[in-house]
Structure formats: structure tokens, C-alpha cells
N, C-alpha and C positions, 0 to 999 in steps of 0.2 A: 546018168542024166542024159536025156536026149539032146542031140546037137541043137535042135530048135530052142530048147529051154536055155541052154548056155548062151546062144546067140542073143536071145531076148534079154537075159540077165546083163550081158555085156552092153547091149544097146541102151537099156534103161539106166544102167549105172553111168554110162557116158553122158546121157542126156541130163541126169541129175547133177553130175559134176559140172557140166557146162552151165546149167541154170544157176548154180552157186557162184561160178566164176563171173557170170554176167552181173549178178548182184554186187560182187566185189568190185568189178570194173566200174559199175555205176557209182559206188561210194568213193572210188578214187577220183572221180571228176566232179562230184557234188560239192557245191560251196554254200548253199543256203537250204538247210533242212526245212525251213518254214514255208518255202515257196510251194504253193499248191500243185504246180506241175511236177515238182520233185516228189511230192508225196504220192501223186497219182502214178507216176512212173514206178516208184518203189512198190506200191500196191500191186501193180501188174507183175513185177519181177517176183515178189513174194508169192503170189498165186502160182506162177510158173514153177517156182521151187517146190511148193507143196504138191502140185500135180505130178511133177517129175519124181518126187520122193514116193508118192503113193504108187506110181507106175512101177518104180524100182522094187518096192516092197511086194507088190502084187506078183511081179515076175519071180521073185525069190520064193514066195509062198507057193505059187503054182508049181514050181519045180521041187517043192518039198524041202526047201532050205529055210529053216526057221530056228531062231535063237530067241526064245521068249524074253529073256532079260534085255535084249537089244530091241527086238520088235516092239515090245510094249512102250518103250521110251520114244519110239518114232511114230506112234499111232496118230499123232497130230500133224505129222509131216505131210 
């Protein structure tokens, strides 16, 4: 595997993990799930997670790292 591929995989995995952590931190501080501003912020965080997940999967696929049983389950990420 080329060094650039591995660097991209690491970078996108780190970005995905950070997006998930940001969502977790958000829920640590939320007190009112019905508040429209809370819902709007969650929508933004959820989209960032999806985008980061797609980027991570794209990096893995581009490098030839595929596990169909896992990749299929994350198609919506």
C-alpha cells in the first residue's frame, strides 16, 4: 500500500472518530431535545458524521481495503 494511501486512511479515520466524539460531547451537554436549536445542531453534527464516514470508506476502498460484510453495513454512513 502506498504511503499516501495509508496517510489518507489514517487522516479520514481520525476525522471520522472526531466527528463521532463531537456528537457524543453534544449529547453530554444537551438538556432539551425538543429545542429547535438543539435539533438543528444535531442535524449538522449528524451530517458531518455521515460525510466523514463516507470519506473514510472512500479512502479504504481507493486503497483496495474492502470487507464486503462491513462495508455494506456502512453504505448509509
